[in-house]
N, C-alpha and C positions, 0 to 999 in steps of 0.2 A: 180676980175671976176673969176680967176682960182679957188679960194677957194670956190666960190659958185658952180661952175661946179663939183668940187671935192665932195662937200657935197651932191649934188643932186644924183651923181652916187652912192655913198655909200648908201643913202636912198633907191634908186632903187634896189640895190643888196639885201639889207635886206628884201625888199618886196618879191623878188624872192625866197629867202631862206625860208621865212615864208609861202609862198603860193603854192610852187610847189615842188612835190616829184621828179620831173625830174631835179632839180637843180644839176649841177656838176661844177667841177673846171674850165671847159672850159668857163663857163659863166662869170667868174670873171677876165679873162685876159684883162687888159686895161692899156694903158700907163698912165692913170691918177691915178692909184692905186698902192701903193707900198706893199711889202710883209707884213709889219706890219699891214696895214689896212685890208688885206685879212685875216690874222690870227685872228685879232680881230673880224671880222665879223663871221667867221666860228667857232670860239672857243667854244667847248662844244657841237657842233652839230654832229649828225651822218653823216658819209660820204656816201651819197646816190649813189655814184659810186660802192659801195660794196654790193654784195648780192641784197636783196630787201629792199630798203629804209634804208640801212646801216646794215642789218643783213643777215646772211646766216644760213640755217637750214639743218641738215643732220640726216636722219633716217637710221641707219645701218641695222636694222632687224625687223622693225615693233614691237619693244619691248622697253626695258628700256636701254637707252644710256646716257652716261655722259661724258663731256669733262673736263679734269682736268689740262692740261698744254699745252703750246704753245711755238713754236720756229719759228724765222723768218730766212729764207734763204737769202743769199746775193742778189739773183735775185728777192726778194720780195714775193716769194711763202711762204706759211705758213704751218707748220706741227702742227697738233693738236692730242693729245693723251688722252685716257681715257678708257672707258669700254663699252661693249655692252652685254646684257644678252642673253643667249641661251634660247629661248622660250620653247623648248622641255624639257630640263633638268634643267632649272632655275639656271644655273651657269653663272658667269660673265666671259667675255673674253676680253683680251687686244684689244682695237680698236684704229686704227691710220688712219688719213686721211691727204691728202695734198690738199691745196687750192691754186688757182691762185690769182693774185693780185686783181682781181675783186670779189673774194669770191666764185667762182664756183669750183667744184671738179676738181682736176687735174688728168685726166684719164690716163696720162702717168706714174703714180706712182702706185706701188703695183698692185692690182686687180681692174683696172679701178678707181684708186684714193684712194682705201681703203685697209687696212690690218686688218684681224681678226685673232688673235692667239687662236686657239682652240686645247687644249692639249689632253684631253680625258674626259670620262664621270665622272670622280671623281675629276678633278682638274679645278679650275677657275683661272682667273688672271685679274689684273687691273693695268693700267699704270698711275702713279701719276706725272711723270716728264719726260721731254725730253730735250736733249742738242745736239748741232751740233758740230762735230769736224771741224777743219780747212780744212780737205780734203773732206768735204761734207757728211761724214758718219753720221748716225743718231743713237744716243744712247737713249734708253728708259729704265726707271726704275720704279719698283713698287713692287707688291707682287704676288706670286703664291700660291693658296690655295687648300687644300684637304678637300672635303666635306664628311661627314659620316652619317648624319641623317637630317631628315626634322624637321624644327622648329614646335613644337606643335601648332595647330590652324592656320597654314598657309602653303603655298606651297614653302617657302623659305628654303634653306639648311643651316645648321649650319657649321661653319668653324672649322675644327678639327686641322689643322696645317696651318701655313703661313710662307713662306720663301721670302727673298729678291730675286727678279729676275731682271736681266739686259739683254737687247737684243740690238744687233747692226745691222743696216741695211745699205746697199749701197744706194747711192743717188736715185736709181730707185725704191727703196722699197724692193728689194730682200734681204734675210738674208745674212749677212757677215759671211761666213763660217770660216774665219780666226780668229774669236772671239769665245772664250769659246767652247762649244759643239754645232756645227752647228748654231752659232750665239747667243747662250744662255748661261748665267751664272746664276746658282742658289746657293745662299749663305745660310749657316747655322752657325751663329756666335758661338753658344755654343755647336755645334754638338749634339743637343738633338734629341731624338726619335720623339718628337712632338714639333717642334719649333713654335714660333709665333713671326714673325718680318716682317718689311716692310721698303721699301725705299720711303721717301717722296720727296727727291730732288736729282738730279744728275747734276754735273757740269764737264766740261772738262778743265784740265789745258792747257792753250794755248801754252806753250812752248814744251810740250812733249806728249800731248794727253792722259795723264793718267786720269783715271776716278775716281771721288770722289762721293760717295753717302752718304746721311745722313738720319736717320730715327730712328727706335726703334727696340729693341730686348728684349725678355723676357727670363730670366733664369728659373730654376725650381721653383722659388718663385712666378712666374706669375706677376712680376712687369716690366713695361716698362722701358727700359734703353736707354738713349741718345747714339746713336752709329754713328760713322763716319768711313767709310771704303774706302781705295784706291786700285784701280785695275790697273794693267799694261795694255798696249794697246791690248794685246792678251786675256785679260779677267782673267788672273791669279791674285791672291792676291799679292799686292806689300808689301813684307815682310820688306822693309826698312822704312815703315810708321808706326808710333805708336808702338803698341805691336803686331808684326807680321802682320801688315796690318790694325789693328783695334784700334780705340780710343773709349773707353766706359766711360761715365760719370754716375757713380752710384748714386741712390737716397741717401739722407743723413740720412734717417731713414726708419723704416719698413713700414710706411704708405705712403711714397712718391713714385712718378714715375718721370722719366725725358724722354722727347721726343724731337728729333731734327726735324725742319721743313724746314729750308732754309740755303743756303750756299752762301757766297760772297768771292771772291778772291781779296786780295790786290795785288798791283803791285809788291811788294817785295816778293811774294810767300806765305805770311801768309794767313791762312784760318780762316774766321769768320763764325761760325755756330750759328743760333738762334733757340730757341724752348721754352720749358716751364718746370717748375716743378709743380707738382700737387699732389693731394691725390688720392690714389687708391680707386675705387668704384667697385661694383659688375658689372656694365655695362662698366667699363673702367677706367676713371679718371676724376677728376674735376681740371681744371687749376687754379693755385693760383698766380704764378709769372713767368715772362719771365726769361729765362736762355740763356746767350750768352757766348760762349767760343771762345778763339782765339788760334789757333795752329800755330806752326812754320811749315816750309816746310817739315819737317820729322815727323810731327804728334805729337809733344810734346806740352803740355800746355805752353803758353807764359806767363812767370811770370812777364813780364812788362805790362801786361794787367789786369785791375781789381784786384781781389784778387786771386792770384795763377792761373791766366789765365781765370777767370770766372767773370761774372756779373750777379747778381740776382736783378730784378727790379719788384716791386709789382704794379707800376702804370700801367703796361701792363701785363695782366694775362697770355697771350699766344702770343709769338712773331712769327707770321707766315712769316714775311718778313724782310730781312736785305739788306742794300745797303751800298757801300763804296764810299765816295767822293774822288776826286782826291788828296785831302790833307790827306787822310786816316781817316777822321772823319767818324763815323759809325752811320747810321740811322736805327731805329728799329720801326716796327709797328705791330699791331695785334689786340687782343681783349683788350680794356682798362678796368680798374677797375671801372672808372666812365666815363661819356660822351659817345658819339657815335663813334668817331674816335679819335685816339691818335697816335702821333709819337714823338719819343725822339731821341736826338743826343748826341753821346759821342765823346770826344776827343780821339786821337789815343791811349792814355794810359788807356782808359776805364772810365775816370771821366766824369761826365755830363758836356755838353758844355753850359755854362751860357749865351752865346750869342744867343742861340736858344730858342724860345718860352719863357716860364717862368721856369727858372732854368733847362733848357734842355728839357722841355716837352711842347708840344703843344697839346691841346685837343679841340675838336669841337663837338658841339651838334646841332642837326637839329630837328626842330619841326615836330611832327607827323611821325617820322621815328623810327623804332625799329629793333632789330636784326642786327645791323650793324657789318660788319667785313671787314678786309683788307686782300689783298693777294699779292700785289706787290708794290714796291717803284721804281720809275723811276726818274733818274737825267737828267735834260735837260741842254743844253749847256749854257744857260743864268743864270744858278744857281738855277732856280726854280725846284720844286719837284712835281711830279704827284704821287698820291696814288690811286690805284684802289681797288675796293672791291664791296660790295653790302649791301643790307638791305633785310628785309623779303619780299619785293615786287619787287626787281629788282637790277639794276646796280647803283653803286655810283662811281664817279670820283671826287677827289678834287685836286686843285692845290694850292700850297703854295709857298711863297717866301723862299729865302735861310735863312731868319731869323725865319721861322716857322709861318708866318701869311698867311691867306687866300689871294689868288690873285684874286682881285675883277673883273678883266677883263675876267675871265674864267667862262663860264656857267652863273649861277645865283649867283653872289657874291662869286665866288670861287668854286662852287660845281655843279655837274650834277647828276640828278636822272632820270632813264629811265627804264621802264619795257617792252617797245615795245608791250604793250597790250597782253602779253603772260601769260600763266598759270605758276605760281611759278618759274620764272626764277632765276637762281643762277649763279654768275660769279666766275670762279675758278682761272684764271691766265690771264696775259696780257703781251704784248711786244710792245715796241715803234718801229714803222716803220721808223720814222725819228723824227725830232723835231716838225713835224706837225701832225702826225697820231699815234693813239694807237689802236692796235687790241686786242680783248678780247675773251677768250673762256670760255664756261660754258655749261649749259644745261637748259632746261625748260620742264614743264609738271609735272604730278603727277599720282598717282595710278599705278605705274609700267610702265608708257608709257612716259618716258622722251626721248628727242632728243638732239643731239649736237646743240649748239648755238655758232655762231661766229659773232662778231660785231666789227665795226670800227668807231672811233670818231676822229674829228679834235681837235687838242690841241691849 
């Protein structure tokens, strides 16, 4: 009899989820249902307690806004960073917002929940990454640009120079004046008159709060170079790291470029950085293979990893995300050479893990989907893996087992596709709230009128 009641209650709850936008987790509290049943019912569904039907929308300036990265505070509040265009002068500015647990703007932060960094009429800026120190301070990294001319046939400005920029804020959103120059550090790797560089990722070392950024920097030959930089807590360059604070991975020939996209820290202090090698083009570069390097704690290439501290893999053309398992095995995902999604796993020494997927590689193809990309890998406590990303019409989440197979209990046979009926949504980054929820940041819209998009799903 108990089994019949149990089954009827589950069927009833499924009906509520399917038919009511007002569904929330209060509706599922029942002595007849355990947590595994709840997770199975909700798995892959938007959290309707968040924003409007699972999504929150932010318009900074009635113009072009984009969210690029996200961080979760211990109290459940969410920091999202990106850029917002100045409609008068058409240059981008760093945009930061803090959201409460229900997806609304936290008006106790910054200027009623929002920070806009507006430098002057010739400079623009964009934030690509955010990280939280263990004291609650907020570190934001990206690029600061100087504009010199209008692109012919449009109202957009051409970028003449680009420097790495790092900013640090107090927990209330005010600038931390103990960091750099009034809370700002601007880096010029090669001390060029007209530099072109950017930070794609920032992480904080947990033991000493030193700041590591990864991205790219061009020398006088106009080639992107994979660069990793470590800063002291006051914003000065840490000269004990690499070569006076810098690790630069040069292209192997005149036609190649190297770019760093993501950083993961091992428990032993080693640093794994993922990115790509590609061919230089007039408009930038064409990715050809993923590039992964491992550094020891003082910034030297780890010769016990791959070949002289490096791995080059052509199965994934551009590695946007990297994650480290508790056993120091390394997961890598990005743009695959074939299929729609791909993830590969390496042993600690950099060899492919034959126990994962097929010879270390798992690939997934989805009918009627195109333009797929990945941006984060999340490791769950049960050993399963969430990969977040998108396709040309919206969001993608897939869940796989520790062996690299789709987890059929999640979404529709292991995958979730959702566009919230929005115009051109794109998802940039994600964070796991717990083993139950994932929060994702990005943007939607077209024609110069994009807005921040924040969304949350049950896992």
